[in-house]
Backbone atoms as SQL, in Angstrom:
CREATE TABLE atoms (id INTEGER PRIMARY KEY, chain TEXT, resi INTEGER, resn TEXT, atom TEXT, x REAL, y REAL, z REAL);
INSERT INTO atoms VALUES
  (1, 'A', 1, 'MET', 'N', 48.678, 141.459, 138.214),
  (2, 'A', 1, 'MET', 'CA', 48.677, 142.888, 138.020),
  (3, 'A', 1, 'MET', 'C', 47.631, 143.230, 136.967),
  (4, 'A', 2, 'LYS', 'N', 46.885, 144.291, 137.234),
  (5, 'A', 2, 'LYS', 'CA', 45.849, 144.721, 136.293),
  (6, 'A', 2, 'LYS', 'C', 46.418, 145.822, 135.401),
  (7, 'A', 3, 'LEU', 'N', 46.567, 145.487, 134.125),
  (8, 'A', 3, 'LEU', 'CA', 47.085, 146.436, 133.144),
  (9, 'A', 3, 'LEU', 'C', 46.141, 146.484, 131.952),
  (10, 'A', 4, 'PRO', 'N', 46.019, 147.648, 131.286),
  (11, 'A', 4, 'PRO', 'CA', 45.108, 147.748, 130.145),
  (12, 'A', 4, 'PRO', 'C', 45.697, 147.180, 128.855),
  (13, 'A', 5, 'HIS', 'N', 46.875, 146.586, 128.925),
  (14, 'A', 5, 'HIS', 'CA', 47.551, 146.051, 127.747),
  (15, 'A', 5, 'HIS', 'C', 47.041, 144.650, 127.417),
  (16, 'A', 6, 'LEU', 'N', 47.301, 144.226, 126.195),
  (17, 'A', 6, 'LEU', 'CA', 46.989, 142.870, 125.758),
  (18, 'A', 6, 'LEU', 'C', 48.297, 142.151, 125.446),
  (19, 'A', 7, 'GLU', 'N', 48.270, 140.816, 125.541),
  (20, 'A', 7, 'GLU', 'CA', 49.435, 140.036, 125.113),
  (21, 'A', 7, 'GLU', 'C', 49.675, 140.321, 123.636),
  (22, 'A', 8, 'PRO', 'N', 50.886, 140.424, 123.190),
  (23, 'A', 8, 'PRO', 'CA', 52.140, 140.111, 123.867),
  (24, 'A', 8, 'PRO', 'C', 52.797, 141.321, 124.527),
  (25, 'A', 9, 'LEU', 'N', 52.047, 142.387, 124.791),
  (26, 'A', 9, 'LEU', 'CA', 52.630, 143.611, 125.352),
  (27, 'A', 9, 'LEU', 'C', 52.497, 143.735, 126.856),
  (28, 'A', 10, 'ILE', 'N', 52.123, 142.671, 127.532),
  (29, 'A', 10, 'ILE', 'CA', 52.121, 142.681, 128.994),
  (30, 'A', 10, 'ILE', 'C', 53.408, 142.014, 129.450),
  (31, 'A', 11, 'PHE', 'N', 54.303, 142.811, 130.016),
  (32, 'A', 11, 'PHE', 'CA', 55.595, 142.295, 130.464),
  (33, 'A', 11, 'PHE', 'C', 55.630, 142.106, 131.973),
  (34, 'A', 12, 'ALA', 'N', 55.013, 143.019, 132.724),
  (35, 'A', 12, 'ALA', 'CA', 54.984, 142.937, 134.184),
  (36, 'A', 12, 'ALA', 'C', 53.943, 141.897, 134.583),
  (37, 'A', 13, 'LYS', 'N', 54.401, 140.835, 135.207),
  (38, 'A', 13, 'LYS', 'CA', 53.521, 139.695, 135.490),
  (39, 'A', 13, 'LYS', 'C', 53.099, 139.577, 136.948),
  (40, 'A', 14, 'LYS', 'N', 54.025, 139.839, 137.887),
  (41, 'A', 14, 'LYS', 'CA', 53.713, 139.551, 139.294),
  (42, 'A', 14, 'LYS', 'C', 54.561, 140.418, 140.218),
  (43, 'A', 15, 'ILE', 'N', 53.912, 140.952, 141.262),
  (44, 'A', 15, 'ILE', 'CA', 54.638, 141.694, 142.298),
  (45, 'A', 15, 'ILE', 'C', 55.281, 140.670, 143.227),
  (46, 'A', 16, 'ILE', 'N', 56.599, 140.696, 143.310),
  (47, 'A', 16, 'ILE', 'CA', 57.334, 139.773, 144.168),
  (48, 'A', 16, 'ILE', 'C', 57.407, 140.300, 145.601),
  (49, 'A', 17, 'ARG', 'N', 57.729, 141.591, 145.722),
  (50, 'A', 17, 'ARG', 'CA', 57.848, 142.207, 147.042),
  (51, 'A', 17, 'ARG', 'C', 57.537, 143.679, 146.910),
  (52, 'A', 18, 'LYS', 'N', 56.945, 144.244, 147.957),
  (53, 'A', 18, 'LYS', 'CA', 56.549, 145.659, 147.913),
  (54, 'A', 18, 'LYS', 'C', 56.533, 146.231, 149.310),
  (55, 'A', 19, 'ASP', 'N', 57.082, 147.427, 149.464),
  (56, 'A', 19, 'ASP', 'CA', 56.883, 148.211, 150.673),
  (57, 'A', 19, 'ASP', 'C', 56.513, 149.630, 150.238),
  (58, 'A', 20, 'GLU', 'N', 56.553, 150.558, 151.135),
  (59, 'A', 20, 'GLU', 'CA', 56.059, 151.908, 150.836),
  (60, 'A', 20, 'GLU', 'C', 56.768, 152.564, 149.645),
  (61, 'A', 21, 'ASN', 'N', 58.092, 152.385, 149.542),
  (62, 'A', 21, 'ASN', 'CA', 58.853, 153.083, 148.504),
  (63, 'A', 21, 'ASN', 'C', 59.600, 152.175, 147.532),
  (64, 'A', 22, 'ASN', 'N', 59.482, 150.868, 147.681),
  (65, 'A', 22, 'ASN', 'CA', 60.229, 149.933, 146.848),
  (66, 'A', 22, 'ASN', 'C', 59.350, 148.772, 146.423),
  (67, 'A', 23, 'SER', 'N', 59.634, 148.254, 145.233),
  (68, 'A', 23, 'SER', 'CA', 58.960, 147.027, 144.813),
  (69, 'A', 23, 'SER', 'C', 59.887, 146.239, 143.889),
  (70, 'A', 24, 'ILE', 'N', 59.622, 144.950, 143.832),
  (71, 'A', 24, 'ILE', 'CA', 60.295, 144.060, 142.893),
  (72, 'A', 24, 'ILE', 'C', 59.196, 143.367, 142.107),
  (73, 'A', 25, 'VAL', 'N', 59.289, 143.430, 140.783),
  (74, 'A', 25, 'VAL', 'CA', 58.253, 142.881, 139.918),
  (75, 'A', 25, 'VAL', 'C', 58.889, 141.879, 138.946),
  (76, 'A', 26, 'PHE', 'N', 58.258, 140.716, 138.830),
  (77, 'A', 26, 'PHE', 'CA', 58.691, 139.705, 137.869),
  (78, 'A', 26, 'PHE', 'C', 58.167, 140.093, 136.493),
  (79, 'A', 27, 'CYS', 'N', 59.068, 140.138, 135.509),
  (80, 'A', 27, 'CYS', 'CA', 58.696, 140.470, 134.142),
  (81, 'A', 27, 'CYS', 'C', 59.155, 139.349, 133.210),
  (82, 'A', 28, 'GLU', 'N', 58.322, 139.091, 132.201),
  (83, 'A', 28, 'GLU', 'CA', 58.633, 138.031, 131.254),
  (84, 'A', 28, 'GLU', 'C', 58.353, 138.521, 129.838),
  (85, 'A', 29, 'PHE', 'N', 59.239, 138.119, 128.924),
  (86, 'A', 29, 'PHE', 'CA', 59.149, 138.534, 127.527),
  (87, 'A', 29, 'PHE', 'C', 59.030, 137.295, 126.653),
  (88, 'A', 30, 'GLN', 'N', 58.366, 137.432, 125.510),
  (89, 'A', 30, 'GLN', 'CA', 58.213, 136.310, 124.596),
  (90, 'A', 30, 'GLN', 'C', 59.437, 136.126, 123.695),
  (91, 'A', 31, 'GLU', 'N', 60.234, 137.180, 123.540),
  (92, 'A', 31, 'GLU', 'CA', 61.500, 137.088, 122.817),
  (93, 'A', 31, 'GLU', 'C', 62.488, 138.005, 123.514),
  (94, 'A', 32, 'LEU', 'N', 63.770, 137.895, 123.163),
  (95, 'A', 32, 'LEU', 'CA', 64.772, 138.706, 123.858),
  (96, 'A', 32, 'LEU', 'C', 64.368, 140.177, 123.839),
  (97, 'A', 33, 'PRO', 'N', 64.350, 140.793, 125.006),
  (98, 'A', 33, 'PRO', 'CA', 63.892, 142.186, 125.089),
  (99, 'A', 33, 'PRO', 'C', 64.916, 143.160, 124.520),
  (100, 'A', 34, 'THR', 'N', 64.423, 144.341, 124.223),
  (101, 'A', 34, 'THR', 'CA', 65.258, 145.459, 123.797),
  (102, 'A', 34, 'THR', 'C', 65.236, 146.500, 124.903),
  (103, 'A', 35, 'LEU', 'N', 66.043, 147.509, 124.758),
  (104, 'A', 35, 'LEU', 'CA', 66.061, 148.582, 125.749),
  (105, 'A', 35, 'LEU', 'C', 64.678, 149.216, 125.892),
  (106, 'A', 36, 'THR', 'N', 63.996, 149.434, 124.776),
  (107, 'A', 36, 'THR', 'CA', 62.669, 150.067, 124.853),
  (108, 'A', 36, 'THR', 'C', 61.635, 149.153, 125.516),
  (109, 'A', 37, 'THR', 'N', 61.725, 147.836, 125.311),
  (110, 'A', 37, 'THR', 'CA', 60.757, 146.962, 125.990),
  (111, 'A', 37, 'THR', 'C', 61.026, 146.922, 127.490),
  (112, 'A', 38, 'PHE', 'N', 62.295, 147.065, 127.897),
  (113, 'A', 38, 'PHE', 'CA', 62.587, 147.144, 129.331),
  (114, 'A', 38, 'PHE', 'C', 62.018, 148.422, 129.941),
  (115, 'A', 39, 'ILE', 'N', 62.085, 149.518, 129.207),
  (116, 'A', 39, 'ILE', 'CA', 61.519, 150.772, 129.723),
  (117, 'A', 39, 'ILE', 'C', 60.004, 150.625, 129.861),
  (118, 'A', 40, 'GLU', 'N', 59.355, 150.015, 128.884),
  (119, 'A', 40, 'GLU', 'CA', 57.916, 149.762, 128.984),
  (120, 'A', 40, 'GLU', 'C', 57.616, 148.837, 130.155),
  (121, 'A', 41, 'ALA', 'N', 58.424, 147.799, 130.353),
  (122, 'A', 41, 'ALA', 'CA', 58.222, 146.877, 131.473),
  (123, 'A', 41, 'ALA', 'C', 58.378, 147.595, 132.811),
  (124, 'A', 42, 'ALA', 'N', 59.336, 148.504, 132.896),
  (125, 'A', 42, 'ALA', 'CA', 59.513, 149.281, 134.126),
  (126, 'A', 42, 'ALA', 'C', 58.301, 150.178, 134.379),
  (127, 'A', 43, 'ALA', 'N', 57.803, 150.813, 133.313),
  (128, 'A', 43, 'ALA', 'CA', 56.604, 151.656, 133.460),
  (129, 'A', 43, 'ALA', 'C', 55.413, 150.811, 133.900),
  (130, 'A', 44, 'GLN', 'N', 55.239, 149.630, 133.304),
  (131, 'A', 44, 'GLN', 'CA', 54.163, 148.736, 133.725),
  (132, 'A', 44, 'GLN', 'C', 54.341, 148.329, 135.185),
  (133, 'A', 45, 'SER', 'N', 55.584, 148.096, 135.600),
  (134, 'A', 45, 'SER', 'CA', 55.863, 147.681, 136.971),
  (135, 'A', 45, 'SER', 'C', 55.500, 148.753, 137.989),
  (136, 'A', 46, 'SER', 'N', 55.474, 150.016, 137.549),
  (137, 'A', 46, 'SER', 'CA', 55.099, 151.095, 138.472),
  (138, 'A', 46, 'SER', 'C', 53.657, 150.960, 138.943),
  (139, 'A', 47, 'SER', 'N', 52.860, 150.147, 138.250),
  (140, 'A', 47, 'SER', 'CA', 51.485, 149.926, 138.717),
  (141, 'A', 47, 'SER', 'C', 51.465, 149.191, 140.052),
  (142, 'A', 48, 'SER', 'N', 52.601, 148.661, 140.478),
  (143, 'A', 48, 'SER', 'CA', 52.675, 148.034, 141.802),
  (144, 'A', 48, 'SER', 'C', 52.494, 149.061, 142.922),
  (145, 'A', 49, 'PHE', 'N', 52.578, 150.348, 142.597),
  (146, 'A', 49, 'PHE', 'CA', 52.424, 151.408, 143.593),
  (147, 'A', 49, 'PHE', 'C', 51.030, 152.027, 143.617),
  (148, 'A', 50, 'VAL', 'N', 50.075, 151.444, 142.896),
  (149, 'A', 50, 'VAL', 'CA', 48.725, 151.998, 142.884),
  (150, 'A', 50, 'VAL', 'C', 47.731, 150.974, 143.413),
  (151, 'A', 51, 'ASP', 'N', 46.616, 151.467, 143.875),
  (152, 'A', 51, 'ASP', 'CA', 45.523, 150.622, 144.358),
  (153, 'A', 51, 'ASP', 'C', 44.962, 149.841, 143.168),
  (154, 'A', 52, 'GLN', 'N', 45.115, 148.532, 143.206),
  (155, 'A', 52, 'GLN', 'CA', 44.698, 147.674, 142.089),
  (156, 'A', 52, 'GLN', 'C', 43.178, 147.465, 142.044),
  (157, 'A', 53, 'SER', 'N', 42.463, 147.894, 143.093),
  (158, 'A', 53, 'SER', 'CA', 41.017, 147.661, 143.116),
  (159, 'A', 53, 'SER', 'C', 40.237, 148.690, 142.292),
  (160, 'A', 54, 'LYS', 'N', 40.881, 149.805, 141.946),
  (161, 'A', 54, 'LYS', 'CA', 40.220, 150.847, 141.157),
  (162, 'A', 54, 'LYS', 'C', 40.930, 151.007, 139.816),
  (163, 'A', 55, 'PRO', 'N', 40.178, 151.146, 138.724),
  (164, 'A', 55, 'PRO', 'CA', 40.810, 151.330, 137.405),
  (165, 'A', 55, 'PRO', 'C', 41.617, 152.628, 137.354),
  (166, 'A', 56, 'LYS', 'N', 42.795, 152.551, 136.758),
  (167, 'A', 56, 'LYS', 'CA', 43.673, 153.710, 136.603),
  (168, 'A', 56, 'LYS', 'C', 44.190, 153.752, 135.177),
  (169, 'A', 57, 'LEU', 'N', 44.610, 154.925, 134.770),
  (170, 'A', 57, 'LEU', 'CA', 45.293, 155.116, 133.492),
  (171, 'A', 57, 'LEU', 'C', 46.685, 155.650, 133.804),
  (172, 'A', 58, 'GLY', 'N', 47.696, 155.042, 133.214),
  (173, 'A', 58, 'GLY', 'CA', 49.066, 155.488, 133.441),
  (174, 'A', 58, 'GLY', 'C', 49.721, 155.909, 132.142),
  (175, 'A', 59, 'PHE', 'N', 50.531, 156.949, 132.227),
  (176, 'A', 59, 'PHE', 'CA', 51.220, 157.483, 131.054),
  (177, 'A', 59, 'PHE', 'C', 52.689, 157.682, 131.394),
  (178, 'A', 60, 'LEU', 'N', 53.566, 157.133, 130.577),
  (179, 'A', 60, 'LEU', 'CA', 54.994, 157.358, 130.734),
  (180, 'A', 60, 'LEU', 'C', 55.277, 158.809, 130.350),
  (181, 'A', 61, 'ALA', 'N', 55.859, 159.570, 131.269),
  (182, 'A', 61, 'ALA', 'CA', 56.064, 161.000, 131.033),
  (183, 'A', 61, 'ALA', 'C', 57.513, 161.323, 130.652),
  (184, 'A', 62, 'THR', 'N', 58.482, 160.786, 131.389),
  (185, 'A', 62, 'THR', 'CA', 59.891, 161.067, 131.095),
  (186, 'A', 62, 'THR', 'C', 60.729, 159.810, 131.302),
  (187, 'A', 63, 'VAL', 'N', 61.847, 159.778, 130.603),
  (188, 'A', 63, 'VAL', 'CA', 62.848, 158.731, 130.752),
  (189, 'A', 63, 'VAL', 'C', 64.204, 159.429, 130.722),
  (190, 'A', 64, 'LYS', 'N', 65.071, 159.133, 131.698),
  (191, 'A', 64, 'LYS', 'CA', 66.385, 159.781, 131.703),
  (192, 'A', 64, 'LYS', 'C', 67.426, 158.898, 132.385),
  (193, 'A', 65, 'ASN', 'N', 68.665, 159.189, 132.098),
  (194, 'A', 65, 'ASN', 'CA', 69.818, 158.507, 132.702),
  (195, 'A', 65, 'ASN', 'C', 69.775, 156.990, 132.521),
  (196, 'A', 66, 'ILE', 'N', 69.288, 156.527, 131.382),
  (197, 'A', 66, 'ILE', 'CA', 69.197, 155.088, 131.125),
  (198, 'A', 66, 'ILE', 'C', 70.578, 154.570, 130.735),
  (199, 'A', 67, 'GLU', 'N', 71.032, 153.525, 131.417),
  (200, 'A', 67, 'GLU', 'CA', 72.314, 152.907, 131.115),
  (201, 'A', 67, 'GLU', 'C', 72.138, 151.406, 130.964),
  (202, 'A', 68, 'GLN', 'N', 72.650, 150.880, 129.874),
  (203, 'A', 68, 'GLN', 'CA', 72.672, 149.429, 129.684),
  (204, 'A', 68, 'GLN', 'C', 74.044, 148.951, 130.119),
  (205, 'A', 69, 'HIS', 'N', 74.085, 148.058, 131.111),
  (206, 'A', 69, 'HIS', 'CA', 75.338, 147.585, 131.687),
  (207, 'A', 69, 'HIS', 'C', 75.803, 146.254, 131.107),
  (208, 'A', 70, 'ARG', 'N', 74.857, 145.447, 130.603),
  (209, 'A', 70, 'ARG', 'CA', 75.171, 144.102, 130.126),
  (210, 'A', 70, 'ARG', 'C', 74.273, 143.765, 128.942),
  (211, 'A', 71, 'GLU', 'N', 74.675, 142.773, 128.164),
  (212, 'A', 71, 'GLU', 'CA', 73.851, 142.277, 127.065),
  (213, 'A', 71, 'GLU', 'C', 72.680, 141.476, 127.623),
  (214, 'A', 72, 'PHE', 'N', 71.540, 141.554, 126.985),
  (215, 'A', 72, 'PHE', 'CA', 70.347, 140.833, 127.420),
  (216, 'A', 72, 'PHE', 'C', 70.464, 139.382, 126.960),
  (217, 'A', 73, 'ASP', 'N', 70.190, 138.444, 127.880),
  (218, 'A', 73, 'ASP', 'CA', 70.415, 137.032, 127.575),
  (219, 'A', 73, 'ASP', 'C', 69.336, 136.106, 128.125),
  (220, 'A', 74, 'SER', 'N', 68.209, 136.668, 128.535),
  (221, 'A', 74, 'SER', 'CA', 67.162, 135.862, 129.146),
  (222, 'A', 74, 'SER', 'C', 65.801, 136.429, 128.768),
  (223, 'A', 75, 'LEU', 'N', 64.756, 135.659, 129.048),
  (224, 'A', 75, 'LEU', 'CA', 63.386, 136.120, 128.817),
  (225, 'A', 75, 'LEU', 'C', 62.693, 136.525, 130.113),
  (226, 'A', 76, 'GLN', 'N', 63.329, 136.270, 131.257),
  (227, 'A', 76, 'GLN', 'CA', 62.727, 136.564, 132.560),
  (228, 'A', 76, 'GLN', 'C', 63.676, 137.411, 133.404),
  (229, 'A', 77, 'TYR', 'N', 63.118, 138.454, 134.016),
  (230, 'A', 77, 'TYR', 'CA', 63.906, 139.390, 134.808),
  (231, 'A', 77, 'TYR', 'C', 63.088, 139.872, 135.995),
  (232, 'A', 78, 'HIS', 'N', 63.792, 140.439, 136.969),
  (233, 'A', 78, 'HIS', 'CA', 63.150, 141.176, 138.050),
  (234, 'A', 78, 'HIS', 'C', 63.473, 142.650, 137.857),
  (235, 'A', 79, 'ILE', 'N', 62.448, 143.482, 137.973),
  (236, 'A', 79, 'ILE', 'CA', 62.654, 144.929, 137.932),
  (237, 'A', 79, 'ILE', 'C', 62.482, 145.458, 139.346),
  (238, 'A', 80, 'HIS', 'N', 63.531, 146.110, 139.833),
  (239, 'A', 80, 'HIS', 'CA', 63.527, 146.720, 141.156),
  (240, 'A', 80, 'HIS', 'C', 63.208, 148.195, 140.979),
  (241, 'A', 81, 'LEU', 'N', 62.166, 148.663, 141.645),
  (242, 'A', 81, 'LEU', 'CA', 61.744, 150.064, 141.551),
  (243, 'A', 81, 'LEU', 'C', 61.879, 150.752, 142.896),
  (244, 'A', 82, 'LYS', 'N', 62.329, 151.991, 142.852),
  (245, 'A', 82, 'LYS', 'CA', 62.343, 152.830, 144.049),
  (246, 'A', 82, 'LYS', 'C', 61.578, 154.104, 143.725),
  (247, 'A', 83, 'LEU', 'N', 60.523, 154.365, 144.490),
  (248, 'A', 83, 'LEU', 'CA', 59.759, 155.603, 144.328),
  (249, 'A', 83, 'LEU', 'C', 60.577, 156.740, 144.918),
  (250, 'A', 84, 'GLU', 'N', 61.019, 157.661, 144.054),
  (251, 'A', 84, 'GLU', 'CA', 61.878, 158.753, 144.500),
  (252, 'A', 84, 'GLU', 'C', 61.107, 160.010, 144.855),
  (253, 'A', 85, 'ALA', 'N', 60.010, 160.262, 144.148),
  (254, 'A', 85, 'ALA', 'CA', 59.230, 161.474, 144.396),
  (255, 'A', 85, 'ALA', 'C', 57.806, 161.258, 143.909),
  (256, 'A', 86, 'GLN', 'N', 56.893, 161.932, 144.601),
  (257, 'A', 86, 'GLN', 'CA', 55.484, 161.864, 144.203),
  (258, 'A', 86, 'GLN', 'C', 54.835, 163.199, 144.501),
  (259, 'A', 87, 'ILE', 'N', 54.194, 163.756, 143.477),
  (260, 'A', 87, 'ILE', 'CA', 53.410, 164.972, 143.632),
  (261, 'A', 87, 'ILE', 'C', 52.077, 164.720, 142.945),
  (262, 'A', 88, 'ALA', 'N', 51.038, 164.582, 143.729),
  (263, 'A', 88, 'ALA', 'CA', 49.702, 164.276, 143.205),
  (264, 'A', 88, 'ALA', 'C', 49.764, 163.058, 142.295),
  (265, 'A', 89, 'GLU', 'N', 49.443, 163.201, 141.021),
  (266, 'A', 89, 'GLU', 'CA', 49.386, 162.079, 140.079),
  (267, 'A', 89, 'GLU', 'C', 50.741, 161.741, 139.451),
  (268, 'A', 90, 'PHE', 'N', 51.751, 162.555, 139.716),
  (269, 'A', 90, 'PHE', 'CA', 53.077, 162.392, 139.128),
  (270, 'A', 90, 'PHE', 'C', 53.972, 161.579, 140.062),
  (271, 'A', 91, 'LYS', 'N', 54.607, 160.524, 139.528),
  (272, 'A', 91, 'LYS', 'CA', 55.517, 159.692, 140.323),
  (273, 'A', 91, 'LYS', 'C', 56.828, 159.537, 139.566),
  (274, 'A', 92, 'GLN', 'N', 57.939, 159.697, 140.293),
  (275, 'A', 92, 'GLN', 'CA', 59.256, 159.515, 139.694),
  (276, 'A', 92, 'GLN', 'C', 59.925, 158.302, 140.333),
  (277, 'A', 93, 'PHE', 'N', 60.556, 157.461, 139.493),
  (278, 'A', 93, 'PHE', 'CA', 61.162, 156.216, 139.944),
  (279, 'A', 93, 'PHE', 'C', 62.610, 156.093, 139.486),
  (280, 'A', 94, 'TYR', 'N', 63.387, 155.376, 140.284),
  (281, 'A', 94, 'TYR', 'CA', 64.683, 154.838, 139.860),
  (282, 'A', 94, 'TYR', 'C', 64.456, 153.346, 139.687),
  (283, 'A', 95, 'PHE', 'N', 65.024, 152.740, 138.638),
  (284, 'A', 95, 'PHE', 'CA', 64.835, 151.312, 138.452),
  (285, 'A', 95, 'PHE', 'C', 66.120, 150.625, 138.034),
  (286, 'A', 96, 'GLU', 'N', 66.189, 149.344, 138.367),
  (287, 'A', 96, 'GLU', 'CA', 67.265, 148.467, 137.937),
  (288, 'A', 96, 'GLU', 'C', 66.647, 147.154, 137.487),
  (289, 'A', 97, 'VAL', 'N', 67.249, 146.536, 136.484),
  (290, 'A', 97, 'VAL', 'CA', 66.773, 145.262, 135.940),
  (291, 'A', 97, 'VAL', 'C', 67.819, 144.197, 136.229),
  (292, 'A', 98, 'PHE', 'N', 67.357, 143.075, 136.821),
  (293, 'A', 98, 'PHE', 'CA', 68.259, 141.989, 137.184),
  (294, 'A', 98, 'PHE', 'C', 67.790, 140.671, 136.589),
  (295, 'A', 99, 'ASN', 'N', 68.740, 139.812, 136.278),
  (296, 'A', 99, 'ASN', 'CA', 68.462, 138.427, 135.935),
  (297, 'A', 99, 'ASN', 'C', 67.926, 137.742, 137.195),
  (298, 'A', 100, 'LEU', 'N', 67.095, 136.732, 137.055),
  (299, 'A', 100, 'LEU', 'CA', 66.512, 136.066, 138.221),
  (300, 'A', 100, 'LEU', 'C', 67.564, 135.457, 139.135),
  (301, 'A', 101, 'SER', 'N', 68.702, 135.048, 138.592),
  (302, 'A', 101, 'SER', 'CA', 69.717, 134.372, 139.399),
  (303, 'A', 101, 'SER', 'C', 70.840, 135.293, 139.875),
  (304, 'A', 102, 'ASN', 'N', 70.830, 136.569, 139.476),
  (305, 'A', 102, 'ASN', 'CA', 71.910, 137.473, 139.852),
  (306, 'A', 102, 'ASN', 'C', 71.333, 138.836, 140.217),
  (307, 'A', 103, 'THR', 'N', 71.313, 139.158, 141.495),
  (308, 'A', 103, 'THR', 'CA', 70.739, 140.434, 141.934),
  (309, 'A', 103, 'THR', 'C', 71.818, 141.442, 142.314),
  (310, 'A', 104, 'THR', 'N', 73.054, 141.221, 141.881),
  (311, 'A', 104, 'THR', 'CA', 74.122, 142.160, 142.210),
  (312, 'A', 104, 'THR', 'C', 74.610, 142.954, 141.004),
  (313, 'A', 105, 'GLU', 'N', 74.370, 142.457, 139.798),
  (314, 'A', 105, 'GLU', 'CA', 74.845, 143.128, 138.592),
  (315, 'A', 105, 'GLU', 'C', 73.660, 143.471, 137.688),
  (316, 'A', 106, 'PRO', 'N', 73.207, 144.732, 137.709),
  (317, 'A', 106, 'PRO', 'CA', 72.039, 145.080, 136.890),
  (318, 'A', 106, 'PRO', 'C', 72.349, 145.072, 135.403),
  (319, 'A', 107, 'TYR', 'N', 71.323, 144.768, 134.615),
  (320, 'A', 107, 'TYR', 'CA', 71.415, 144.844, 133.163),
  (321, 'A', 107, 'TYR', 'C', 71.182, 146.280, 132.710),
  (322, 'A', 108, 'ILE', 'N', 70.249, 146.953, 133.361),
  (323, 'A', 108, 'ILE', 'CA', 69.878, 148.328, 133.016),
  (324, 'A', 108, 'ILE', 'C', 69.608, 149.081, 134.315),
  (325, 'A', 109, 'SER', 'N', 69.856, 150.371, 134.307),
  (326, 'A', 109, 'SER', 'CA', 69.428, 151.244, 135.396),
  (327, 'A', 109, 'SER', 'C', 69.022, 152.582, 134.800),
  (328, 'A', 110, 'GLY', 'N', 68.214, 153.321, 135.538),
  (329, 'A', 110, 'GLY', 'CA', 67.791, 154.631, 135.060),
  (330, 'A', 110, 'GLY', 'C', 66.606, 155.178, 135.816),
  (331, 'A', 111, 'ASN', 'N', 66.088, 156.273, 135.330),
  (332, 'A', 111, 'ASN', 'CA', 64.953, 156.961, 135.946),
  (333, 'A', 111, 'ASN', 'C', 63.835, 157.129, 134.926),
  (334, 'A', 112, 'PHE', 'N', 62.630, 157.119, 135.433),
  (335, 'A', 112, 'PHE', 'CA', 61.472, 157.446, 134.597),
  (336, 'A', 112, 'PHE', 'C', 60.393, 158.016, 135.495),
  (337, 'A', 113, 'SER', 'N', 59.450, 158.695, 134.879),
  (338, 'A', 113, 'SER', 'CA', 58.303, 159.210, 135.628),
  (339, 'A', 113, 'SER', 'C', 57.031, 158.856, 134.885),
  (340, 'A', 114, 'VAL', 'N', 55.994, 158.681, 135.657),
  (341, 'A', 114, 'VAL', 'CA', 54.679, 158.358, 135.104),
  (342, 'A', 114, 'VAL', 'C', 53.643, 159.292, 135.722),
  (343, 'A', 115, 'ILE', 'N', 52.564, 159.442, 135.001),
  (344, 'A', 115, 'ILE', 'CA', 51.381, 160.128, 135.510),
  (345, 'A', 115, 'ILE', 'C', 50.295, 159.073, 135.579),
  (346, 'A', 116, 'ILE', 'N', 49.726, 158.895, 136.772),
  (347, 'A', 116, 'ILE', 'CA', 48.694, 157.875, 136.975),
  (348, 'A', 116, 'ILE', 'C', 47.429, 158.576, 137.425),
  (349, 'A', 117, 'LYS', 'N', 46.367, 158.406, 136.621),
  (350, 'A', 117, 'LYS', 'CA', 45.087, 159.094, 136.881),
  (351, 'A', 117, 'LYS', 'C', 43.982, 158.074, 137.079),
  (352, 'A', 118, 'GLU', 'N', 42.907, 158.517, 137.692),
  (353, 'A', 118, 'GLU', 'CA', 41.701, 157.693, 137.797),
  (354, 'A', 118, 'GLU', 'C', 41.156, 157.460, 136.395),
  (355, 'A', 119, 'ALA', 'N', 40.685, 156.263, 136.138),
  (356, 'A', 119, 'ALA', 'CA', 40.153, 155.942, 134.798),
  (357, 'A', 119, 'ALA', 'C', 38.776, 156.560, 134.622);
């Protein structure tokens, strides 16, 4: 994934699966993540919905309905994204965070929106 971030702030590492409205992205952290690092990782994961061949700039616009369901206990997770709405450069997502070995009980769920522009 092409992101303008530098280590250690690159959390979204690899697109696992993607279709028109859904994606699963592998994310990895250097230390136990916090709620805010998961939100950043989800925003980074939204780049799975843009053309990677052209430079883009993305901005986290809103965050809402964030719920933490479980304590964080790993450095590696999958973030499941669902594109709920798109108007021009504005995209709204629902996301859930799962441990690599358990895809039935999310650690976090919520909504966020990003604005993605041409660089």
